MOPAC internal coordinates of N, CA, C and O (Angstrom, degrees):
PM7 1SCF
backbone

  N    0.0000 0     0.00 0     0.00 0    0    0    0
  C    1.4204 1     0.00 0     0.00 0    1    0    0
  C    1.4568 1   105.74 1     0.00 0    2    1    0
  O    1.2310 1   121.97 1   -57.88 1    3    2    1
  N    1.3440 1   113.83 1   122.12 1    3    2    1
  C    1.4420 1   118.19 1   175.64 1    5    3    2
  C    1.5245 1   110.16 1  -119.58 1    6    5    3
  O    1.2310 1   124.50 1   -52.75 1    7    6    5
  N    1.3428 1   108.97 1   127.25 1    7    6    5
  C    1.4158 1   119.50 1   177.79 1    9    7    6
  C    1.5736 1   115.92 1    51.18 1   10    9    7
  O    1.2310 1   121.78 1  -143.74 1   11   10    9
  N    1.3148 1   114.19 1    36.26 1   11   10    9
  C    1.4646 1   123.68 1  -177.01 1   13   11   10
  C    1.4606 1   118.27 1    76.45 1   14   13   11
  O    1.2310 1   119.92 1  -165.18 1   15   14   13
  N    1.4417 1   117.75 1    14.82 1   15   14   13
  C    1.3652 1   125.41 1   176.03 1   17   15   14
  C    1.4667 1   110.74 1   -96.15 1   18   17   15
  O    1.2310 1   117.76 1   -43.64 1   19   18   17
  N    1.3082 1   121.87 1   136.36 1   19   18   17
  C    1.4401 1   125.12 1   171.95 1   21   19   18
  C    1.5568 1   103.91 1   -73.79 1   22   21   19
  O    1.2310 1   121.84 1   -15.99 1   23   22   21
  N    1.3312 1   114.09 1   164.01 1   23   22   21
  C    1.5401 1   123.11 1   179.41 1   25   23   22
  C    1.5558 1   105.60 1   -63.73 1   26   25   23
  O    1.2310 1   122.60 1   137.27 1   27   26   25
  N    1.3839 1   112.62 1   -42.73 1   27   26   25
  C    1.5138 1   118.78 1  -175.68 1   29   27   26
  C    1.6610 1   107.39 1   -59.97 1   30   29   27
  O    1.2310 1   122.70 1   139.60 1   31   30   29
  N    1.2391 1   112.43 1   -40.40 1   31   30   29
  C    1.6180 1   114.90 1  -178.67 1   33   31   30
  C    1.6100 1   108.09 1   -68.85 1   34   33   31
  O    1.2310 1   119.74 1   141.47 1   35   34   33
  N    1.2885 1   118.11 1   -38.53 1   35   34   33
  C    1.4721 1   120.47 1   175.64 1   37   35   34
  C    1.4740 1   110.92 1   -64.13 1   38   37   35
  O    1.2310 1   117.60 1   137.89 1   39   38   37
  N    1.3043 1   122.18 1   -42.11 1   39   38   37
  C    1.3771 1   124.46 1   177.95 1   41   39   38
  C    1.5886 1   114.76 1   -66.66 1   42   41   39
  O    1.2310 1   122.34 1   145.48 1   43   42   41
  N    1.3760 1   113.11 1   -34.52 1   43   42   41
  C    1.4032 1   117.94 1   173.11 1   45   43   42
  C    1.5076 1   117.61 1   -68.13 1   46   45   43
  O    1.2310 1   123.30 1   147.70 1   47   46   45
  N    1.4087 1   111.29 1   -32.30 1   47   46   45
  C    1.4874 1   117.16 1  -179.01 1   49   47   46
  C    1.5686 1   107.13 1   -76.25 1   50   49   47
  O    1.2310 1   120.08 1   146.77 1   51   50   49
  N    1.3488 1   117.44 1   -33.23 1   51   50   49
  C    1.4616 1   120.22 1   172.65 1   53   51   50
  C    1.4640 1   115.51 1   -63.93 1   54   53   51
  O    1.2310 1   121.18 1   135.92 1   55   54   53
  N    1.3708 1   115.35 1   -44.08 1   55   54   53
  C    1.4902 1   116.90 1  -179.63 1   57   55   54
  C    1.4419 1   113.22 1   -69.97 1   58   57   55
  O    1.2310 1   119.17 1   147.34 1   59   58   57
  N    1.3012 1   119.18 1   -32.66 1   59   58   57
  C    1.4661 1   121.78 1   179.63 1   61   59   58
  C    1.6137 1   109.93 1   -83.16 1   62   61   59
  O    1.2310 1   120.45 1  -175.56 1   63   62   61
  N    1.1979 1   116.74 1     4.44 1   63   62   61
  C    1.5230 1   122.66 1   174.21 1   65   63   62
  C    1.6258 1   111.70 1    69.63 1   66   65   63
  O    1.2310 1   119.79 1  -161.90 1   67   66   65
  N    1.4117 1   118.00 1    18.10 1   67   66   65
  C    1.3931 1   118.29 1  -177.80 1   69   67   66
  C    1.6119 1   107.50 1   -80.96 1   70   69   67
  O    1.2310 1   122.21 1   159.76 1   71   70   69
  N    1.3578 1   113.37 1   -20.24 1   71   70   69
  C    1.4915 1   118.51 1   174.89 1   73   71   70
  C    1.5276 1   108.50 1  -128.08 1   74   73   71
  O    1.2310 1   122.18 1   -46.56 1   75   74   73
  N    1.4261 1   113.43 1   133.44 1   75   74   73
  C    1.5143 1   115.97 1   177.57 1   77   75   74
  C    1.6078 1   104.20 1   -81.34 1   78   77   75
  O    1.2310 1   125.58 1   -46.40 1   79   78   77
  N    1.3205 1   106.88 1   133.60 1   79   78   77
  C    1.5717 1   112.95 1   179.32 1   81   79   78
  C    1.4882 1   107.29 1  -131.54 1   82   81   79
  O    1.2310 1   120.11 1   -33.36 1   83   82   81
  N    1.2934 1   117.39 1   146.64 1   83   82   81
  C    1.4208 1   119.84 1   179.56 1   85   83   82
  C    1.5576 1   107.94 1  -120.99 1   86   85   83
  O    1.2310 1   123.24 1   -59.36 1   87   86   85
  N    1.3235 1   111.39 1   120.64 1   87   86   85
  C    1.5181 1   119.61 1  -173.41 1   89   87   86
  C    1.5046 1   106.45 1  -101.12 1   90   89   87
  O    1.2310 1   122.72 1   -72.83 1   91   90   89
  N    1.3888 1   112.38 1   107.17 1   91   90   89
  C    1.4820 1   118.20 1  -177.30 1   93   91   90
  C    1.5019 1   114.19 1   -90.64 1   94   93   91
  O    1.2310 1   121.31 1   158.72 1   95   94   93
  N    1.3261 1   115.10 1   -21.28 1   95   94   93
  C    1.4143 1   120.54 1   177.27 1   97   95   94
  C    1.4978 1   110.09 1  -158.11 1   98   97   95
  O    1.2310 1   118.85 1     4.19 1   99   98   97
  N    1.2976 1   119.80 1  -175.81 1   99   98   97
  C    1.4444 1   120.98 1  -178.73 1  101   99   98
  C    1.5211 1   112.81 1   -69.44 1  102  101   99
  O    1.2310 1   119.73 1   156.30 1  103  102  101
  N    1.3207 1   118.11 1   -23.70 1  103  102  101
  C    1.4724 1   120.61 1  -179.53 1  105  103  102
  C    1.4972 1   113.27 1  -114.35 1  106  105  103
  O    1.2310 1   119.11 1  -179.81 1  107  106  105
  N    1.3238 1   119.30 1     0.19 1  107  106  105
  C    1.4710 1   122.35 1  -174.12 1  109  107  106
  C    1.5403 1   112.78 1  -126.02 1  110  109  107
  O    1.2310 1   121.99 1   -69.56 1  111  110  109
  N    1.3658 1   113.79 1   110.44 1  111  110  109
  C    1.4324 1   120.29 1   178.50 1  113  111  110
  C    1.5955 1   107.35 1  -123.50 1  114  113  111
  O    1.2310 1   119.76 1   -53.93 1  115  114  113
  N    1.3163 1   118.06 1   126.07 1  115  114  113
  C    1.4413 1   120.69 1  -177.75 1  117  115  114
  C    1.5497 1   108.50 1  -109.22 1  118  117  115
  O    1.2310 1   120.41 1   -37.80 1  119  118  117
  N    1.2902 1   116.81 1   142.20 1  119  118  117
  C    1.5120 1   125.52 1   178.80 1  121  119  118
  C    1.5458 1   103.14 1  -126.00 1  122  121  119
  O    1.2310 1   120.62 1   -54.80 1  123  122  121
  N    1.3367 1   116.42 1   125.20 1  123  122  121
  C    1.4323 1   118.92 1   179.90 1  125  123  122
  C    1.5863 1   107.39 1   -73.83 1  126  125  123
  O    1.2310 1   122.44 1   -31.29 1  127  126  125
  N    1.3792 1   112.93 1   148.71 1  127  126  125
  C    1.4289 1   122.36 1  -173.89 1  129  127  126
  C    1.5722 1   108.91 1   -65.50 1  130  129  127
  O    1.2310 1   120.40 1   141.34 1  131  130  129
  N    1.3392 1   116.84 1   -38.66 1  131  130  129
  C    1.4873 1   122.36 1   175.10 1  133  131  130
  C    1.5134 1   117.56 1   -55.56 1  134  133  131
  O    1.2310 1   123.41 1   144.67 1  135  134  133
  N    1.4763 1   111.07 1   -35.33 1  135  134  133
  C    1.4770 1   115.72 1   176.24 1  137  135  134
  C    1.5364 1   111.73 1   -70.23 1  138  137  135
  O    1.2310 1   119.33 1   147.94 1  139  138  137
  N    1.3300 1   118.88 1   -32.06 1  139  138  137
  C    1.3478 1   121.39 1   178.57 1  141  139  138
  C    1.5068 1   108.26 1   -73.47 1  142  141  139
  O    1.2310 1   120.05 1   136.19 1  143  142  141
  N    1.3015 1   117.51 1   -43.81 1  143  142  141
  C    1.5448 1   120.33 1   178.15 1  145  143  142
  C    1.4415 1   112.25 1   -56.43 1  146  145  143
  O    1.2310 1   120.55 1   140.08 1  147  146  145
  N    1.3789 1   116.56 1   -39.92 1  147  146  145
  C    1.5146 1   123.05 1  -176.94 1  149  147  146
  C    1.6649 1   104.87 1   -68.64 1  150  149  147
  O    1.2310 1   118.43 1   141.91 1  151  150  149
  N    1.2034 1   120.60 1   -38.09 1  151  150  149
  C    1.4295 1   121.01 1   172.58 1  153  151  150
  C    1.4076 1   117.06 1   -52.73 1  154  153  151
  O    1.2310 1   120.51 1   135.46 1  155  154  153
  N    1.3718 1   116.63 1   -44.54 1  155  154  153
  C    1.4610 1   123.78 1   176.58 1  157  155  154
  C    1.5572 1   117.53 1   -73.83 1  158  157  155
  O    1.2310 1   121.74 1   156.64 1  159  158  157
  N    1.3128 1   114.27 1   -23.36 1  159  158  157
  C    1.4545 1   121.32 1   176.57 1  161  159  158
  C    1.5145 1   110.06 1   -75.82 1  162  161  159
  O    1.2310 1   119.15 1   145.52 1  163  162  161
  N    1.3192 1   119.23 1   -34.48 1  163  162  161
  C    1.4384 1   124.14 1  -175.36 1  165  163  162
  C    1.6483 1   107.66 1   -59.93 1  166  165  163
  O    1.2310 1   120.18 1   -38.65 1  167  166  165
  N    1.2093 1   117.26 1   141.35 1  167  166  165
  C    1.5359 1   116.43 1   171.11 1  169  167  166
  C    1.5835 1   108.51 1   -83.54 1  170  169  167
  O    1.2310 1   127.07 1   -45.87 1  171  170  169
  N    1.3002 1   104.00 1   134.13 1  171  170  169
  C    1.5673 1   115.45 1   177.75 1  173  171  170
  C    1.4667 1   111.21 1   -85.04 1  174  173  171
  O    1.2310 1   121.08 1   -81.44 1  175  174  173
  N    1.4650 1   115.55 1    98.56 1  175  174  173
  C    1.3770 1   117.70 1  -179.92 1  177  175  174
  C    1.5176 1   108.99 1   -85.01 1  178  177  175
  O    1.2310 1   120.98 1   -36.84 1  179  178  177
  N    1.3777 1   115.73 1   143.16 1  179  178  177
  C    1.4329 1   117.03 1   175.57 1  181  179  178
  C    1.5174 1   112.93 1    96.14 1  182  181  179
  O    1.2310 1   119.75 1   175.94 1  183  182  181
  N    1.3614 1   118.08 1    -4.06 1  183  182  181
  C    1.4364 1   118.76 1  -179.06 1  185  183  182
  C    1.6554 1   105.76 1  -107.65 1  186  185  183
  O    1.2310 1   123.61 1   -55.76 1  187  186  185
  N    1.3042 1   110.68 1   124.24 1  187  186  185
  C    1.4325 1   114.39 1   178.72 1  189  187  186
  C    1.5196 1   108.15 1  -140.36 1  190  189  187
  O    1.2310 1   118.89 1   -48.04 1  191  190  189
  N    1.3056 1   119.72 1   131.96 1  191  190  189
  C    1.4005 1   123.18 1   179.51 1  193  191  190
  C    1.5309 1   106.10 1   -95.37 1  194  193  191
  O    1.2310 1   123.20 1   -51.17 1  195  194  193
  N    1.4045 1   111.46 1   128.83 1  195  194  193
  C    1.4793 1   118.12 1   179.62 1  197  195  194
  C    1.5662 1    99.67 1  -127.04 1  198  197  195
  O    1.2310 1   126.83 1   -58.27 1  199  198  197
  N    1.3807 1   104.47 1   121.73 1  199  198  197
  C    1.5282 1   115.79 1   169.37 1  201  199  198
  C    1.4651 1   111.35 1   -94.43 1  202  201  199
  O    1.2310 1   119.47 1   -59.48 1  203  202  201
  N    1.2440 1   118.62 1   120.52 1  203  202  201
  C    1.5045 1   121.64 1  -178.40 1  205  203  202
  C    1.5119 1   102.70 1  -107.35 1  206  205  203
  O    1.2310 1   120.14 1   -39.37 1  207  206  205
  N    1.3780 1   117.33 1   140.63 1  207  206  205
  C    1.4981 1   122.44 1   177.46 1  209  207  206
  C    1.4888 1   109.35 1   -66.63 1  210  209  207
  O    1.2310 1   120.97 1   -41.35 1  211  210  209
  N    1.2983 1   115.75 1   138.65 1  211  210  209
  C    1.4365 1   120.43 1   179.70 1  213  211  210
  C    1.4745 1   107.28 1   -80.77 1  214  213  211
  O    1.2310 1   121.79 1   -34.92 1  215  214  213
  N    1.3758 1   114.17 1   145.08 1  215  214  213
  C    1.4325 1   119.91 1  -171.88 1  217  215  214
  C    1.6411 1   107.63 1   -95.95 1  218  217  215
  O    1.2310 1   121.45 1   -57.79 1  219  218  217
  N    1.3481 1   114.83 1   122.21 1  219  218  217
  C    1.4886 1   118.05 1  -177.52 1  221  219  218
  C    1.5586 1   106.13 1   -84.38 1  222  221  219
  O    1.2310 1   121.79 1   -68.12 1  223  222  221
  N    1.2857 1   114.19 1   111.88 1  223  222  221
  C    1.4348 1   120.26 1   174.91 1  225  223  222
  C    1.4879 1   113.53 1   -88.07 1  226  225  223
  O    1.2310 1   118.60 1   -37.79 1  227  226  225
  N    1.2915 1   120.27 1   142.21 1  227  226  225
  C    1.4395 1   124.75 1   178.03 1  229  227  226
  C    1.5538 1   103.38 1   -76.76 1  230  229  227
  O    1.2310 1   118.22 1   -50.48 1  231  230  229
  N    1.3071 1   121.00 1   129.52 1  231  230  229
  C    1.4571 1   124.27 1   175.78 1  233  231  230
  C    1.5702 1   108.20 1   -93.20 1  234  233  231
  O    1.2310 1   121.88 1   -34.50 1  235  234  233
  N    1.3047 1   114.00 1   145.50 1  235  234  233
  C    1.4226 1   120.57 1   177.72 1  237  235  234
  C    1.5091 1   111.45 1   -69.60 1  238  237  235
  O    1.2310 1   120.15 1   -26.54 1  239  238  237
  N    1.2269 1   117.32 1   153.46 1  239  238  237
  C    1.4959 1   119.77 1   174.69 1  241  239  238
  C    1.5944 1   108.88 1   -55.74 1  242  241  239
  O    1.2310 1   121.31 1   -29.33 1  243  242  241
  N    1.3493 1   115.10 1   150.67 1  243  242  241
  C    1.5158 1   122.33 1  -177.77 1  245  243  242
  C    1.4773 1   107.04 1   -60.46 1  246  245  243
  O    1.2310 1   119.90 1   143.25 1  247  246  245
  N    1.3733 1   117.80 1   -36.75 1  247  246  245
  C    1.5057 1   119.25 1  -176.35 1  249  247  246
  C    1.5545 1   112.56 1   -72.29 1  250  249  247
  O    1.2310 1   121.94 1   160.78 1  251  250  249
  N    1.3098 1   113.89 1   -19.22 1  251  250  249
  C    1.5621 1   116.24 1   172.64 1  253  251  250
  C    1.4993 1   112.27 1   -95.25 1  254  253  251
  O    1.2310 1   117.64 1  -161.57 1  255  254  253
  N    1.2745 1   122.10 1    18.43 1  255  254  253
  C    1.4586 1   126.69 1   176.83 1  257  255  254
  C    1.4510 1   120.74 1  -124.69 1  258  257  255
  O    1.2310 1   122.11 1   -26.08 1  259  258  257
  N    1.2476 1   113.57 1   153.92 1  259  258  257
  C    1.5692 1   118.64 1   176.36 1  261  259  258
  C    1.5129 1   107.10 1  -102.25 1  262  261  259
  O    1.2310 1   118.43 1   -32.32 1  263  262  261
  N    1.2792 1   120.60 1   147.68 1  263  262  261
  C    1.4339 1   122.43 1   169.23 1  265  263  262
  C    1.5622 1   106.07 1   -85.93 1  266  265  263
  O    1.2310 1   122.54 1   -14.61 1  267  266  265
  N    1.3054 1   112.75 1   165.39 1  267  266  265
  C    1.5230 1   119.04 1  -177.61 1  269  267  266
  C    1.4931 1   108.51 1   -57.58 1  270  269  267
  O    1.2310 1   119.47 1   132.73 1  271  270  269
  N    1.3567 1   118.62 1   -47.27 1  271  270  269
  C    1.4480 1   120.93 1  -175.95 1  273  271  270
  C    1.5165 1   112.52 1   -64.54 1  274  273  271
  O    1.2310 1   119.40 1   143.70 1  275  274  273
  N    1.3080 1   118.75 1   -36.30 1  275  274  273
  C    1.4825 1   123.87 1   174.83 1  277  275  274
  C    1.4888 1   110.74 1   -63.49 1  278  277  275
  O    1.2310 1   119.53 1   139.85 1  279  278  277
  N    1.2274 1   118.51 1   -40.15 1  279  278  277
  C    1.5990 1   120.27 1   175.11 1  281  279  278
  C    1.4695 1   111.92 1   -65.50 1  282  281  279
  O    1.2310 1   121.53 1   135.83 1  283  282  281
  N    1.3285 1   114.68 1   -44.17 1  283  282  281
  C    1.4350 1   120.41 1   177.49 1  285  283  282
  C    1.6032 1   108.69 1   -57.36 1  286  285  283
  O    1.2310 1   118.55 1   127.46 1  287  286  285
  N    1.1879 1   120.37 1   -52.54 1  287  286  285
  C    1.4658 1   122.32 1  -176.00 1  289  287  286
  C    1.5141 1   108.78 1   -65.55 1  290  289  287
  O    1.2310 1   119.66 1   141.65 1  291  290  289
  N    1.3512 1   118.25 1   -38.35 1  291  290  289
  C    1.5665 1   121.78 1   178.92 1  293  291  290
  C    1.5817 1   111.96 1   -63.32 1  294  293  291
  O    1.2310 1   121.73 1   137.03 1  295  294  293
  N    1.3466 1   114.29 1   -42.97 1  295  294  293
  C    1.3983 1   120.89 1  -172.67 1  297  295  294
  C    1.5227 1   113.91 1   -96.30 1  298  297  295
  O    1.2310 1   121.78 1   167.91 1  299  298  297
  N    1.3727 1   114.21 1   -12.09 1  299  298  297
  C    1.4752 1   123.55 1   179.68 1  301  299  298
  C    1.5592 1   109.96 1    56.27 1  302  301  299
  O    1.2310 1   122.12 1  -126.40 1  303  302  301
  N    1.3493 1   113.54 1    53.60 1  303  302  301
  C    1.5095 1   116.52 1   175.45 1  305  303  302
  C    1.5012 1   107.48 1  -133.95 1  306  305  303
  O    1.2310 1   121.05 1   -12.47 1  307  306  305
  N    1.2494 1   115.59 1   167.53 1  307  306  305
  C    1.5188 1   124.82 1  -175.96 1  309  307  306
  C    1.5114 1   107.66 1   -73.23 1  310  309  307
  O    1.2310 1   120.97 1    -9.92 1  311  310  309
  N    1.3595 1   115.76 1   170.08 1  311  310  309
  C    1.4291 1   118.51 1   173.81 1  313  311  310
  C    1.4914 1   113.29 1   -70.99 1  314  313  311
  O    1.2310 1   120.29 1   140.37 1  315  314  313
  N    1.3142 1   117.05 1   -39.63 1  315  314  313
  C    1.3778 1   118.39 1   177.59 1  317  315  314
  C    1.5231 1   118.70 1   -62.81 1  318  317  315
  O    1.2310 1   120.42 1   146.69 1  319  318  317
  N    1.3404 1   116.81 1   -33.31 1  319  318  317
  C    1.4414 1   128.46 1   177.76 1  321  319  318
  C    1.5815 1   103.62 1   -67.64 1  322  321  319
  O    1.2310 1   118.93 1   131.74 1  323  322  321
  N    1.3311 1   119.64 1   -48.26 1  323  322  321
  C    1.4002 1   124.24 1   178.84 1  325  323  322
  C    1.5405 1   112.05 1   -58.35 1  326  325  323
  O    1.2310 1   122.53 1   131.38 1  327  326  325
  N    1.3163 1   112.76 1   -48.62 1  327  326  325
  C    1.5484 1   111.89 1  -178.08 1  329  327  326
  C    1.4965 1   110.53 1   -67.39 1  330  329  327
  O    1.2310 1   117.16 1   153.97 1  331  330  329
  N    1.2843 1   123.01 1   -26.03 1  331  330  329
  C    1.4668 1   123.45 1   177.67 1  333  331  330
  C    1.5290 1   109.51 1   -74.34 1  334  333  331
  O    1.2310 1   119.37 1   142.03 1  335  334  333
  N    1.3617 1   118.80 1   -37.97 1  335  334  333
  C    1.4948 1   123.79 1   173.92 1  337  335  334
  C    1.5557 1   108.06 1   -60.05 1  338  337  335
  O    1.2310 1   120.79 1   127.96 1  339  338  337
  N    1.3939 1   116.10 1   -52.04 1  339  338  337
  C    1.4148 1   114.28 1  -176.57 1  341  339  338
  C    1.5546 1   114.91 1   -67.68 1  342  341  339
  O    1.2310 1   121.60 1   147.66 1  343  342  341
  N    1.2949 1   114.55 1   -32.34 1  343  342  341
  C    1.5506 1   116.12 1   173.16 1  345  343  342
  C    1.4698 1   112.64 1   -71.68 1  346  345  343
  O    1.2310 1   116.16 1   140.87 1  347  346  345
  N    1.3118 1   124.90 1   -39.13 1  347  346  345
  C    1.4453 1   128.49 1   177.23 1  349  347  346
  C    1.4610 1   111.92 1   -61.61 1  350  349  347
  O    1.2310 1   120.41 1   141.13 1  351  350  349
  N    1.2965 1   116.82 1   -38.87 1  351  350  349
  C    1.6105 1   118.77 1  -176.47 1  353  351  350
  C    1.4433 1   114.27 1  -102.01 1  354  353  351
  O    1.2310 1   119.67 1  -165.50 1  355  354  353
  N    1.3842 1   118.24 1    14.50 1  355  354  353
  C    1.4416 1   129.44 1   178.35 1  357  355  354
  C    1.5078 1   111.42 1    40.39 1  358  357  355
  O    1.2310 1   122.44 1  -120.66 1  359  358  357
  N    1.3562 1   112.94 1    59.34 1  359  358  357
  C    1.3757 1   125.05 1   175.98 1  361  359  358
  C    1.5298 1   105.72 1   -91.06 1  362  361  359
  O    1.2310 1   123.92 1   -46.59 1  363  362  361
  N    1.3751 1   110.08 1   133.41 1  363  362  361
  C    1.4580 1   121.17 1  -175.50 1  365  363  362
  C    1.6239 1   104.53 1   -78.64 1  366  365  363
  O    1.2310 1   120.90 1   -47.13 1  367  366  365
  N    1.3732 1   115.89 1   132.87 1  367  366  365
  C    1.5029 1   121.97 1   173.43 1  369  367  366
  C    1.5288 1   106.72 1  -130.39 1  370  369  367
  O    1.2310 1   121.26 1   -24.01 1  371  370  369
  N    1.1698 1   115.20 1   155.99 1  371  370  369
  C    1.5080 1   121.79 1   176.52 1  373  371  370
  C    1.5780 1   113.13 1  -139.11 1  374  373  371
  O    1.2310 1   118.34 1   -27.22 1  375  374  373
  N    1.2724 1   120.76 1   152.78 1  375  374  373
  C    1.3637 1   122.93 1   174.67 1  377  375  374
  C    1.4808 1   108.03 1  -110.72 1  378  377  375
  O    1.2310 1   122.87 1   -36.45 1  379  378  377
  N    1.3626 1   112.11 1   143.55 1  379  378  377
  C    1.4320 1   121.59 1   176.52 1  381  379  378
  C    1.5323 1   103.04 1  -143.80 1  382  381  379
  O    1.2310 1   119.92 1   -61.45 1  383  382  381
  N    1.2959 1   117.75 1   118.55 1  383  382  381
  C    1.3815 1   122.78 1  -175.14 1  385  383  382
  C    1.5045 1   112.67 1    67.75 1  386  385  383
  O    1.2310 1   121.00 1    53.56 1  387  386  385
  N    1.2962 1   115.70 1  -126.44 1  387  386  385
  C    1.5125 1   114.84 1   179.01 1  389  387  386
  C    1.6725 1   110.41 1  -105.33 1  390  389  387
  O    1.2310 1   120.27 1  -177.69 1  391  390  389
  N    1.3553 1   117.09 1     2.31 1  391  390  389
  C    1.4412 1   119.49 1   176.28 1  393  391  390
  C    1.5619 1   111.28 1  -103.20 1  394  393  391
  O    1.2310 1   123.75 1   -30.98 1  395  394  393
  N    1.3710 1   110.42 1   149.02 1  395  394  393
  C    1.3892 1   115.69 1   173.19 1  397  395  394
  C    1.5486 1   109.17 1  -107.54 1  398  397  395
  O    1.2310 1   119.18 1   -49.68 1  399  398  397
  N    1.3721 1   119.17 1   130.32 1  399  398  397
  C    1.4438 1   125.04 1  -171.93 1  401  399  398
  C    1.5406 1   110.84 1  -107.93 1  402  401  399
  O    1.2310 1   121.61 1   -33.10 1  403  402  401
  N    1.3916 1   114.53 1   146.90 1  403  402  401
  C    1.4199 1   117.48 1   175.76 1  405  403  402
  C    1.6119 1   103.03 1  -136.38 1  406  405  403
  O    1.2310 1   122.42 1   -44.27 1  407  406  405
  N    1.3977 1   112.98 1   135.73 1  407  406  405
  C    1.5403 1   112.10 1   179.95 1  409  407  406
  C    1.5039 1   116.96 1   -57.77 1  410  409  407
  O    1.2310 1   119.34 1   -40.52 1  411  410  409
  N    1.3820 1   118.87 1   139.48 1  411  410  409
  C    1.3573 1   120.34 1  -177.98 1  413  411  410
  C    1.5233 1   112.75 1   -65.72 1  414  413  411
  O    1.2310 1   117.41 1   147.65 1  415  414  413
  N    1.3113 1   122.53 1   -32.35 1  415  414  413
  C    1.3517 1   120.07 1   178.53 1  417  415  414
  C    1.5076 1   110.63 1   -71.76 1  418  417  415
  O    1.2310 1   113.62 1   149.82 1  419  418  417
  N    1.2379 1   129.66 1   -30.18 1  419  418  417
  C    1.3840 1   127.12 1   174.11 1  421  419  418
  C    1.4867 1   111.18 1   -64.25 1  422  421  419
  O    1.2310 1   118.67 1   137.69 1  423  422  421
  N    1.3795 1   120.15 1   -42.31 1  423  422  421
  C    1.4587 1   123.59 1   179.40 1  425  423  422
  C    1.6011 1   111.85 1   -69.05 1  426  425  423
  O    1.2310 1   121.47 1   134.72 1  427  426  425
  N    1.2597 1   114.80 1   -45.28 1  427  426  425
  C    1.4401 1   118.64 1   178.08 1  429  427  426
  C    1.4684 1   109.64 1   -62.16 1  430  429  427
  O    1.2310 1   117.88 1   145.29 1  431  430  429
  N    1.4252 1   121.65 1   -34.71 1  431  430  429
  C    1.4750 1   118.13 1   179.07 1  433  431  430
  C    1.5374 1   108.93 1   -70.40 1  434  433  431
  O    1.2310 1   117.76 1   152.63 1  435  434  433
  N    1.2995 1   121.86 1   -27.37 1  435  434  433
  C    1.4508 1   122.38 1   170.09 1  437  435  434
  C    1.4738 1   117.30 1   -69.09 1  438  437  435
  O    1.2310 1   122.37 1   152.36 1  439  438  437
  N    1.3250 1   113.06 1   -27.64 1  439  438  437
  C    1.5189 1   115.82 1  -175.81 1  441  439  438
  C    1.5673 1   107.10 1   -76.23 1  442  441  439
  O    1.2310 1   121.50 1   147.05 1  443  442  441
  N    1.3187 1   114.74 1   -32.95 1  443  442  441
  C    1.5128 1   120.86 1  -168.95 1  445  443  442
  C    1.5019 1   107.99 1   -84.69 1  446  445  443
  O    1.2310 1   120.10 1   180.00 1  447  446  445

């Protein structure tokens, strides 16, 4: 890792010719320090950091929720399949302690 870059990023910069690199052998590639400094001096056009406020959802009462294992046993599916269903249908889940909860009304709407 060089200056916070991953190896994949460095290879991508070399392949797109944004950094000059010298390949001396199969396992040895050198990059001049001045080429790296030039990369940081250039202005990065098109990059803008936008921070969006996170939305605080009200979680259902625990008595009105199923745990992930309860849903798995009820539907007789694997944990991976359950997480795919939850993600595909944009179902809200929340963790409290060591358990992850999903509202009963959301799961029962899926079953019907």
